[in-house]
N, C-alpha and C positions, 0 to 999 in steps of 0.2 A: 656160555660167553664168559670171559673173565668179568668179575664184578666192577673193576675200575674202568674197563671198556664200556661196560653196560653204564654205569653212570654218566661217563664222558659222552656217549652217544644220546642219552635221555636229556641231559643238559642242552646239548647241540640242537637235537631235534624238537624240543619244546620252543627255543628260541626261533627257529625256522618257520615253525608252525605258527607263531604269532606274527611274524613278518609277513610270511605269505597270506594271513588273514587279511592284513591291512592292505597289501598290494592287490588283493583279489578285488577287494570293495572299490578301490581306485580305479582299477583297469576295468570294471564292469560299468563304471560311469563315464568312461571315455566315450566322446562322440567324434563323429566324422572318422571313423575307421576306415583303413584301406582293406579292400578284399584281397589284395596281395600280402598281407601281414597274417601269415599264419598263427602267430602268437608273439608274445612280448618276451617273456622270461626264457633265457637259455644260458644262464650261467651261475654258478654256486661256488663261492670259496668258504671253507672252513680253515681256520689257522689258529695255531697257537703262537702267540709271540711272547718271547721270553722276557722276564723281568730285567729292569736295568742292573740289578746287584746280583741276583741268582735267577736261574732259567725258570725255575717254579713259581716264582713271583710275578707271573704275567697276566695275560687275558686272553679269552677266547675272541677271536675277530671273525665275524661272518660279513660276506659281501655277496648281495644277490645280483648285483650289475658288476660286469668286469670293470676294475676301478683304473683309472688313469695313473700313471706310475708316480705322479707328483702330488697326488690327493690322498686323503685317508678318511673315507666316509664309511668305515665298517661299523657295524655293530658290534659292541663290546659286552662281553660277558664275563662274571667272575667264575672262577673254577673253584671245585672243592678240592679236599686233600688228596683225592683220588689220582690227581693229575701227576704226581710224584711216583705213582705205582706204574705208569705207562713206559712201555718201551717200543723199539722200532718195530720189534717182531710182533708185539700185540696190535700195533697200529696199522702195519701192514696186512697182517693175516686176519685180523677180526674187525677193527673199527672201520678201516675203508671199505671193506666189502660190505659191511652192514649198513654203513651210511649210503653208499651206492644203490643199494637193493631198496631202500625206504623211499629214496628220491626216483629210482626208476619207476616204483609202484606208482608214486603220485604223478609222475610225468606222464605216464600212460593212461591215467584215468582223466576223467573231465570234472574231478571233484571241486576244483576250483575254477570252472568254466573252461569253455571250449577253447578261448582265445588267451587263455593265462600263459600257456607254454608255447613256444616255437616248436618247430618239427624236430631239432637237434638240441642237446643240452650238454654242456660240460661241467663236470664236477671236479673240483680242485682241491687239495688237502695239502696243508704244510704245517710242519710242526718243528720248531726252533729248539734245539737243545744248545747247550751252553757253547760248544764248539762246533757243532754241525747242524744241518738243517735236512728234513725229510720232506720230500716233494712228490706228490702223486697226482695222478688226473686220469679220468676216465670220460669217453665221449658216450653218449646215449643218442639212440635214433629212434624216431618213431616214423617208421616206413609208411603206414596208411596216411599219415598227416603229410608226409613228403610227397607221396602220390597225388593227394588231394591238391596241393599246392601246384604241382606242375600241370594239372588240368586246369586249375584257375588261371594259371599264367599264360598258358596256350589259349584260353578262352578270351583273356584281356588282350593279347596281340591281336587275335582275329577280330575282335569287336570294338576296340578302342585304338590300336595302333595303326593297322593296315587300311582300315577303311577311309574314303576321301572325306575331307572337311565337309560340314562342320563338326563332324564326330571327332571328339578328343577325349584324352582321359582327365579325370580329376586332378588337380594341383596335389592332393595329397598321396596320390600314386606315383608321382615322379620319382620320390626318394627310393621307395621300394622296388619299381621296375628297373631304375639304374644298378641298384645293388645286385638285383636277381641276375642282371645281365652278366656280371662277374663272378656269380656264384657257380662253381662246377657242380653242385648237386642238381642244378637247375637247367643250365646251359652249357654247351660245348664253348670252350674258350678258343673260338676261331674267328677269324676277321669275317669269312663269309657268312657266318650265322648271326654276328653281331653287329657289324657295319651297316646292313640295310635297314635294321631297326632304328638304330641311332639316327640314320639320315631321314628315314621316312618321317619319324616323329619331329625332327628339326624342321623338315620342310613344311608340315602341316603348321607349325608354330610360327611361319614367318610373318603372318599379319598381327601377331601379338608378342612384340618383342619382350615384355616383362615377363611372360611365361617361357618365351625361348630362352632367355637368360638364366631363368631358374632351372630349366631342363639343362642346359650346359653345365650350369654349376654343379647340378646333381651327378650328372655321369662322369664328370671331371673328378670329383670328390670320390665317387666309386671308384673310378680306374687308379686314382691314387693308393685307395686301400689295398686293392688288388696288387698293385707293385710292392707296396712296403710290408703288407701283412703275408703275401704269399709267394711271389716270385723271388725278389731278392733276398729273403733270409735263406733260401735254399743255397745261395751261392756268396752270400757276404756276411760278415758280422758287423752288427752296428758299433758305432765308436762316436766321439763328439759328447759334449757335455749333455745335449738333448737327444742324442742317438739319431742325428739326422745325416751323419756320414756313415759311410759303407766301405769296408775293407775286405778284399777279395779272400776267402777262406784258401787256406793251403790244399792242394792236391794231396790226397784223393777224398777231402774231406766233402767239398761240395760236388754233387752229381754234375754228370755232364748235361750239358743244356740240351733240353729237347727241342727240336727244328721248330715244331708247331707251336711251342710256348714261347721261343724267342721272336716269331713272327707275330704273335699276338703282343707281346710286350713292345716291340717297335711300333706296331699300330697305336697302341695306347699310348706310348710317349709322344707320337705325332698329334694325336688328338688332344692330349694335355697341353701341349706347346701353344695352341691357339689362344689360350688365356693364360698360361703359365710358361712363357719361353725359357726361363732359366730352368725350371724343373724338366723340360725337355732336353735342354743341354746336358743336365747332369745324368738323366737317364741313358741317353745316347752315349756318353763317355763310359758308363757301367757297362753298357752292351759291349762295347769296343774291348773293354777288359775282359770279358767273356768269349772273345774271338769273332765277334760278328763284324764280318767285311761290309755288310750292307749298312751298319750303323757307322762305321768308318767313312763310307761314301756319303751317307746322308751329311755328316758334318763338314765334309771336305767340298763336295761338289753338288749336293742335294740330291732329288729323286732321279736325276739322268733325263728328265723331261724336257731341260733347257740347256743349252749351250753355255757352260758354266763361266767362260772367259771370252773376254772382248778385247781387242787392241786396234783401235782406230787411229787417224792422224794426230788428233788432238787430246783424245780420251782413252783412257784404259779402264776396263770394267769386269767386275766378277758378279756373280749371283749366286744365292743359293735358296731354293724355294722351300726347302724343309726348315731351316732356321730364318725365312722370310727376310733375308737380307740382300741388299744391292750395294756393292762398292764402287765408287766413283773416284777416278783420279784425274783431275783436269791437268793435262799436260802443257797447255798453252791458254792463258787467261784471257780469251777473247770470245767474241759473239759465236763464232762457229764452232767452238768448243762445248759450250753449253747448248747449243743447237744439237750437236751430234749426240749429248748425252741424254737430251730429252727424247730423241729419236729412238735410243737405245731403250730407254725405259717404256716409252709408250708401246714398242713393239712387243717387250716382255709381257705388259699387262695383256695385250689383245692375244697372246698366247695363252694366257691363263695364269699367268704369275700371281701369287697372292697380292691383292691391292692393297692390303695392310702392312706392307712391307716396311722395314726400318732401314735407312739410308746412311752408310758411312761415306763421308766425303773427304778428300785431300785437295784442297784449294787455297791460294793465298787471299782470295777475296772472302770477306767475312760480313756481308750485308745482312741485315734484320729488316722486317717489315715495321713500319713505324705505329705500333700499338702494342701495349704492355702484356695483353692476355696471353700471347703464344709462348710457348716453350722455345727455348734458345738451343733448339736441336740442329743437328747436321741437316736433316730433310729441310726444315725451314730456311736455313742458310743458302742450300742449294737453289730453292725457288726464289728467295730474295735477290740471289746473284743472278739468276736468269732473267729476272724481272728488271735489272738494271739495263737490258737491251730490247728497247721497244719493238725492234723487228722481229724478237722471239714471242711477242704477245699472241699471235695466232696459233703457234705450237704449244705453248703454255695452256691455251684455251681447249686445244685439242686434247691435251693430257688429261686437263680437268674432266673433260667430257667422258673420257675412259675410265677415269679413276672413281669418280663420284658414285657412291652406294650408300643408301640408308642403313641406319644402325650398324655402320662399320667404322672402324678407327684405324689410324695408323698406330704402329708399334713403336714409335719414335720415342716414346715416353711410358713410363709405368702407368697403369690406369689410374686417373686421376683427374682433378680439373683442368689439366693441361691437356687432355685427351683431345684430339681432333679427328673429324671425319675426314675420310680420304678424298684428297682435292682440295682441302682447306687453305693451304698456304698458296697454291696457284690462283684460286678464284678470290680470295680476299686482297691478294696483292693486285691482281688485274683490276678489281673493281676501285682500288684507290688511285690507279695510274691511268685509266683510260674510261672514258663513257661508253665506249663501243661494247664493254663487257657487263653493263648493268643488267641485261637480261639473264646472263650465266649468274650473277649475283643473287638475283631474285629466285632462280631456280634452286641454287644452293640453299638458300634460306628456306625454301620450301620443303627441302629433304632433311634438313638438319635435326637430329633428335634433341629437341630443348629440354628434355628432363635429364638426359645424360651427357650434356656438353655445354660448356660454360665459355669457351674461348671467344665466342661471337659476341657476348655481352659488352665487350670493349670496342667493338667494330663501329658503331654508330658516330661516336665522338671522333674516332680517325677519320670517317667517311666525310663528315661535315667539315674537318680541318682542311681535307683534301679538295672537296668541291664546294663548300658553302651549302646555302639551303636554298634551291630553286625550285619553282612550281614544277617545272618538266621532271625534276627527279623524284617527286613526291611519291610514285608508285614503287620505286625501289627502296627509298627510304622506309616507307611502311613495312615492306618486307623485311628488311632488317630489324626494325623494331619488334616485330612479330616474332622473330625468330630468336628473340632474347629469352633467357632464363625466367621461369615463373617470378623470381624474385628482381628481375630486372629493375634497376634504378632509373632515375630521371637523367635524361642526357642533357647536360649543362649547356652545351653550344648550339643546341636545336630549338630555334626561336621561332614562332610563328607570330610575325609582327608586321606583316603585309596582307592586304585583302586577297591578293591573287595567291598566297600560300594558303591561307584558309580555304580558299575555293578548291585547290587542288587537293588539299587534304580530304575535304568532304568528298571528293569525287573518288579518291583512292579508297575510302572507307566504305562506300555505299555497299558493295557486295560482302561486306565482312559481317562475321558475328557480332553480337552485342558485346561478349567478353573480350573479343579481339579489339574491337573500338575502344573498350575501356583500357586495356592494356596500352594501346597506343596513345591514347590521353594521359595516363599515368606516367608514360615515358618522356612526353613532351612537356606536360604542365606539372608533372608531381603528383596530381590526382585531379578527379573530375571536381572537387570543391574549389581547387585552385583555378580550374579552368573558369568555373562560374565567377570567381573574383576577378579573373583577367578581363571577360566579358563585360562585367559591370563597369571596369575603369577604362575600356578602350572607347576610341573615338569611331564614328562612322567613316568609312563603311566597313573597318575591320571588325567594329563591334557586332554587326549583323552576322558575318562570318563566323564569329566565334559563337554566337548564340545557336546559329545552325548546327554547329558541332556538337553543342550541347543536346539539340533536340536529337542528334543520332542516338544517344545514349538511352532514349526512352522506348 
């Protein structure tokens, strides 16, 4: 071996050995490992970065994790005078093969622990000359370790994914399982293979929304990585400042699209679309550029499960279940037009159209409901317009019964504090305009996810402004207060200042838990201490009623 190559190799290897010793100690101390993780280390890059003034006045850079394009976390090493003796030929024929040989020997051993290396490993070498750059890479594969991981994955599916509840995977397994689903070394990238596993685990998590959201986030992220790292680079070049734009490669540079891979790409795009509709739109448009008629149909008319256009006497409408949109055009601003539009939407939902749709509306009426928390969306406007016709209230309630679903939201706004459960605009409007729908309001308040929705926090004040505070309304008022966010503040216009109100509040709270009673007291009086103060100052018989309310906190 050339003496300069040997010196360079020894300098590099000594640094790698020292880094790996520290990493091995860290990895061996890790707790809560997933059985689905074969190992951690899967990448090594050795690079010579030229100096600012002369190429030989630079540094050796070593990365043991694949770096982000915008970061520099390399270990930096000074090099000896040998660096100026190196040539492309020496680096290609002697240095890189020798480096890969040493890495491969270590990779296949368990010298650093059984979980130190993943089942595959990439070695990258870069060397910057004055006017050029040498780039080499080699993929290493530990077949026995891959075989063991496949067996572990199959056992995991059989024992943790497929069995009935309460059997569930551990939370730490979600990340690895999601990424294994789109790993062609481990799974066939086919809808018939992946979809049943996605759905099975999602269905099992229906009773635990936090963990279900985590699972959805994990597989959505894994799908995005598959698209951006595997599928799109075959056919497009990255462009744009952050590399987030894609430009179709010239023929015949990009290969013809495999039909099975396109099917999987379209499936992935639709799955991602449930939480990232803009990303779904972008992916489908890219699929159209690759000649996919199905993607073009998805964008134009949806999946084909629903008649995509409607023209009635007073309304024109279109729908697309893939983009989860409904377009309504009111041709005649009258009660019958809004009734016709409601019938159209209800019929779609009963056929299975996505309940979290976004609505686009063309209408000259621009009503909104009288409280501030709601987004000023077209969906909100449609129901506010409809609620201006009392004869439509039963139909609006029918819609709400059809649409309401726990842990689900409309897509009329980006996920935010304005997000609203399906049926929100209909139910809250009906509750403001008619006492007939108080039971519907109470049912809605029992369904709403108070940890992830805030729009209902402004409803108590609007409700009291509409109806006042009456003893017979106390059950629905309590249900509204209990549906407030955990940080729900005092309702300024809600005052218990008459004995009959205190009595009705006591009755409404009797079957509630202590923490629920305390929340109601805080939202009415500000705090339990303020209730104590109010009780001391009150005159009989209101005094006795407030004291009984205090006793409910014991």
